[in-house]
Structure formats: C-alpha cells, structure tokens
C-alpha positions as CSV (number, residue, x, y, z in Angstrom):
1,M,-0.1,0.3,0.2
2,S,1.5,3.4,-1.0
3,I,0.9,7.0,-0.4
4,L,1.9,9.7,-2.9
5,V,3.3,13.1,-1.2
6,Y,3.6,15.7,-3.9
7,D,5.5,19.1,-3.9
8,S,7.3,21.3,-6.2
9,G,10.2,20.7,-4.1
10,I,11.6,19.4,-1.0
11,G,9.2,21.4,1.6
12,G,6.9,18.7,1.4
13,L,9.2,16.7,3.7
14,S,7.9,18.5,6.2
15,V,4.3,16.6,5.7
16,L,6.1,13.4,4.9
17,R,7.8,13.4,8.5
18,E,4.3,13.7,9.8
19,A,2.8,11.4,7.8
20,R,5.3,8.6,8.5
21,I,4.6,8.7,12.2
22,L,0.9,8.6,11.9
23,M,0.7,6.1,9.0
24,P,3.9,3.5,9.4
25,E,1.9,0.9,7.3
26,F,2.1,2.6,4.1
27,R,4.9,3.0,1.6
28,F,5.4,6.6,0.5
29,V,6.5,7.8,-2.4
30,Y,7.9,11.4,-2.4
31,V,7.6,13.3,-5.6
32,A,9.8,16.4,-5.8
33,D,8.7,18.1,-9.1
34,G,11.5,20.3,-9.6
35,A,10.6,21.1,-13.1
36,V,8.4,23.6,-12.0
37,F,10.2,25.0,-8.9
38,P,9.5,27.7,-8.2
39,I,5.9,27.2,-8.7
40,G,4.4,30.1,-7.3
41,R,5.9,32.1,-11.0
42,W,4.1,29.4,-13.2
43,E,0.7,30.6,-15.4
44,E,-2.3,28.7,-14.2
45,G,-3.2,26.9,-17.4
46,A,0.3,25.3,-17.9
47,L,0.6,24.3,-14.5
48,I,-2.7,22.5,-14.7
49,D,-1.7,20.6,-17.6
50,H,1.6,19.8,-16.4
51,L,0.2,18.6,-13.0
52,I,-2.5,16.5,-14.4
53,E,-0.2,14.9,-16.6
54,L,2.4,14.2,-14.0
55,F,-0.4,12.5,-11.7
56,E,-1.7,10.4,-14.6
57,G,1.8,8.8,-14.9
58,L,2.4,8.5,-11.2
59,A,-1.1,6.8,-10.6
60,E,-0.2,4.4,-13.1
61,R,3.1,3.7,-12.0
62,H,2.4,3.3,-8.0
63,N,-1.1,2.3,-7.7
64,P,-1.4,4.9,-4.5
65,Q,-4.0,4.3,-2.1
66,M,-3.7,8.2,-1.7
67,I,-2.7,11.4,-2.8
68,I,-1.1,14.2,-0.3
69,I,-0.5,17.7,-2.4
70,A,2.2,19.2,0.4
71,C,2.3,22.3,-1.8
72,N,-0.3,25.3,-0.9
73,T,0.2,26.6,-4.6
74,A,-0.7,23.5,-6.4
75,S,-3.4,22.7,-3.8
76,T,-5.3,26.1,-4.8
77,L,-5.5,24.5,-8.7
78,I,-5.5,21.2,-9.1
79,L,-7.5,19.5,-6.3
80,P,-10.8,19.4,-8.1
81,H,-8.9,18.0,-11.0
82,L,-7.7,15.2,-9.3
83,R,-10.7,14.3,-7.3
84,E,-12.4,14.1,-10.4
85,R,-9.9,11.9,-12.4
86,F,-9.0,9.7,-9.7
87,D,-11.1,7.2,-7.1
88,M,-8.9,7.7,-4.0
89,P,-9.0,10.4,-1.5
90,V,-6.9,13.8,-2.6
91,V,-5.5,15.3,0.7
92,G,-4.5,19.1,-0.1
93,T,-2.6,21.9,1.5
94,V,-4.3,25.3,2.4
95,P,-3.5,28.3,4.4
96,A,-4.3,27.8,8.1
97,I,-6.2,30.9,8.1
98,K,-9.0,29.8,9.8
99,L,-6.8,28.3,12.8
100,A,-5.0,31.6,12.9
101,A,-8.5,33.9,13.2
102,E,-9.4,31.3,16.2
103,V,-6.2,32.0,17.9
104,T,-5.0,35.6,17.5
105,S,-5.6,37.4,20.6
106,S,-4.5,40.6,18.8
107,G,-6.9,40.3,15.9
108,Q,-3.5,41.1,13.4
109,I,-2.7,38.2,11.6
110,S,-0.3,37.5,8.4
111,V,-0.3,34.9,5.6
112,L,3.5,34.3,4.5
113,A,3.1,32.4,1.0
114,T,4.5,32.1,-2.4
115,P,3.2,35.0,-5.0
116,G,1.0,32.3,-6.7
117,T,-0.9,31.3,-3.5
118,V,-1.1,35.3,-2.3
119,Q,-2.9,35.7,-5.4
120,R,-5.5,32.9,-5.8
121,D,-9.0,33.7,-5.3
122,Y,-9.2,30.3,-3.0
123,T,-6.8,32.2,-0.5
124,R,-8.9,35.2,-0.4
125,S,-12.1,33.0,0.0
126,L,-10.6,31.3,2.9
127,I,-9.9,34.9,4.3
128,S,-13.9,36.1,3.3
129,E,-15.3,32.8,5.1
130,F,-13.4,32.2,8.1
131,A,-11.1,35.4,8.9
132,S,-13.6,38.1,8.5
133,R,-13.4,39.3,11.8
134,V,-9.7,39.9,11.9
135,N,-7.2,42.0,10.0
136,V,-5.3,39.4,7.9
137,R,-2.1,40.7,5.8
138,L,-1.1,38.5,2.9
139,V,2.9,38.6,2.2
140,G,4.0,36.9,-1.1
141,A,7.7,36.1,-0.6
142,E,9.6,35.9,-4.0
143,R,12.3,33.8,-3.0
144,M,11.6,32.1,0.3
145,A,11.0,29.0,-0.9
146,E,14.2,28.9,-2.5
147,L,16.1,30.0,0.7
148,A,14.9,27.2,2.5
149,E,15.7,24.6,0.0
150,G,19.0,26.1,0.1
151,F,19.5,26.0,3.8
152,M,17.8,22.4,4.2
153,M,20.6,21.3,1.8
154,T,23.7,23.4,3.3
155,G,22.7,24.6,6.2
156,Q,23.2,28.2,5.5
157,V,20.9,30.8,4.5
158,D,21.2,34.8,3.8
159,K,19.7,36.3,7.0
160,D,19.3,39.4,5.4
161,A,17.4,38.2,2.5
162,V,15.1,36.3,5.0
163,A,14.7,39.3,7.2
164,S,13.6,41.2,4.1
165,E,10.9,38.3,3.2
166,I,9.2,38.5,6.5
167,E,9.2,42.1,7.1
168,E,6.0,42.8,6.0
169,C,4.4,40.1,8.2
170,F,4.7,42.4,11.2
171,V,2.1,44.9,11.5
172,D,1.7,47.4,14.9
173,R,-1.7,49.2,14.7
174,L,-1.9,51.3,17.7
175,G,-0.3,48.5,20.0
176,A,-2.0,45.4,18.4
177,R,0.6,43.9,16.9
178,T,0.6,40.8,14.5
179,D,0.7,37.5,16.7
180,V,-0.1,34.8,14.2
181,V,2.1,34.3,11.0
182,V,0.7,31.2,9.0
183,L,3.0,29.5,7.0
184,A,1.3,29.0,3.7
185,C,4.1,27.0,2.0
186,T,5.5,23.8,3.2
187,H,9.1,24.7,2.7
188,Y,8.9,27.4,5.4
189,P,8.5,25.5,8.6
190,F,12.1,24.5,8.1
191,L,13.0,28.0,8.6
192,T,11.1,28.8,11.8
193,N,14.2,28.9,14.1
194,V,15.5,31.8,11.6
195,F,12.4,33.5,11.6
196,R,12.2,33.3,15.4
197,R,15.7,35.4,15.9
198,L,14.9,37.6,12.9
199,A,11.3,38.4,13.8
200,P,10.9,42.2,15.6
201,W,8.8,40.4,18.5
202,P,7.6,36.9,19.0
203,V,4.4,35.4,17.0
204,D,3.2,32.0,16.5
205,W,4.4,30.4,13.1
206,L,1.6,28.1,12.5
207,N,2.8,25.2,10.6
208,P,0.2,22.9,9.0
209,A,2.1,19.7,8.5
210,E,0.8,17.7,11.5
211,A,-2.9,18.6,10.6
212,I,-2.5,17.5,7.1
213,A,-1.3,14.3,8.2
214,R,-3.8,13.8,10.9
215,H,-6.3,14.5,8.1
216,A,-5.2,12.1,5.8
217,K,-5.0,9.4,8.3
218,S,-8.8,10.0,9.1
219,L,-9.6,9.1,5.4
220,L,-8.1,5.6,5.2
221,P,-8.8,2.5,7.1
222,A,-8.0,1.2,10.4
223,D,-4.3,0.6,11.0
224,G,-3.0,-2.1,9.3
225,E,0.2,-4.5,10.0
226,V,3.6,-2.4,9.5
227,T,5.9,-3.9,7.0
228,V,9.6,-2.7,6.2
229,V,9.2,-0.9,2.7
230,Q,11.6,1.3,1.5
231,D,10.0,4.5,0.9
232,I,11.1,6.1,-2.5
233,A,11.5,9.5,-4.2
234,E,11.2,10.5,-7.4
235,F,12.8,14.1,-8.9
236,T,11.5,15.4,-11.9
237,G,13.1,18.2,-14.3
238,G,16.7,16.6,-14.8
239,A,19.1,14.9,-12.5
240,P,19.0,16.2,-8.6
241,K,22.5,18.0,-7.3
242,P,24.3,15.6,-5.1
243,E,23.5,17.8,-2.0
244,M,19.7,16.9,-2.9
245,R,20.5,13.4,-3.1
246,R,21.9,13.2,0.6
247,L,19.2,15.4,1.9
248,L,16.4,12.6,0.5
249,S,18.7,10.1,1.9
250,G,18.5,11.6,5.3
251,F,15.1,11.5,5.2
252,G,15.4,8.0,4.5
253,L,14.2,7.8,0.7
254,E,15.5,5.7,-2.2
255,L,15.8,8.1,-5.6
256,V,14.6,6.5,-8.5
257,D,16.1,7.8,-11.3
C-alpha cells in the first residue's frame, strides 16, 4: 500500500515526516517536482496541464491509495481536477487561516506565502469565510522557497534576505501587533528557527504539517500491519544535485532515477 506525497521541491518533506509517524503501515512515494520549481511563478493553465499529466503517470506506476498535495500553490489549483480523475482520497494543503483567526489575541494575522498562493481567489475566499473579523495581511515571498531549499541542503541561509521577506508580516496598529503568522508554503517551516531569531517580536508561526497528516489518516482504513518497505522519491526536471540526493537519503528515501 502506498501514498503519494507531492511538492514542487523538498518542502513537502515536512508533511512526509508527520505522515510517516501516523501511518507507518504505508509505503511513501515522495515526488519532488523540480521541473516547476519555484511553482509560484507558473501561469495557471500551464501548471494545471503539467500536474494532470504528471499525476496520471504517477498513479499508473504506483497505484497509490492516497495522494497528498503537500504544496499550497498546487493545492489551490489542482485538487478539483485530481478528485474528478481518481477514485482515491486527494488531500490538499491550504493556508491555516481559520486556525490563525481562532487563536489570535490581537486580531492581527499575516499569511506568508508564495506569490501564486497570495494571488489565488481560493486564498481570499478562506479569509472571507473564516477571518472576516480579524485583519489579515497577505505577504508574497518571492525568494523564500528557494532560500528554504538552500538551507535544507547546506545549513546556510542569507539572513538579510530572509529578514527582508518576512518584514511585511509584522504590523503594529495602535499597539495591536501581529501575533500569528501562517506559514502557507510547506518549505517555510524548515526556517522557523531562523524566523524566530529575525522577528522584531515573538509570534506564533503556524505549521500545517501535523494537521495535514492527521486529516490524511482519518480518510484511510484502520491501521494495518506495519511492514518494512523502502520509501522512495522521484525527482522531475533533470538529475538532482548531490546535496539534494544526500538530503533525500537522510529522510530515508531511495531516489528513483
């Protein structure tokens, strides 16, 4: 039994990590779609066509029991198309705006996302439905996904660039300060400790990975027997760099060329 976990790069490893803990009886196939990275810069129609073709091939090869789209930008576009085509649960990743609106004390929240996610009508509909009584600032981070990937592979990051990308998240309106920042890209949680050090004041950084994994588990049958099966990774867009191979190996993934 297998589960596909998709991301445009390696940020979805944050979701994979949680899903493995909750669903150890499944074999995971991680798909790092480097061909579209950074995904937030793609035109919608071309991205949808690419993703449909990709998932049709993946489903044929792996016969999965579930697809997890561990990518906010892809989820805002492709979920209806995949659910129409495949007779299996398809779990998406959406900005945790509802939770942020529930936990904020100041009424000031920010959503740190890719430019693509910021521009989607889906994101704005979430705000309208769940956060109409609080102030929501949408912040499109042009480089953050790339900065996060570099950090994951090398342990190094341009702190000035990160600080510039998160600066707009922090609002102070007559003493009511931003107290929650939604991490609306699965790459971003890997930089949470960096964010904390660079933030002008403490905030809650909402990471949706655990909630995504819990929801996925709820859609599958009761736990089966745990078997030792090698999880694998597929990488699109050409051969990955050696440091990418080392990272995937460190997550217990065997790269399929």
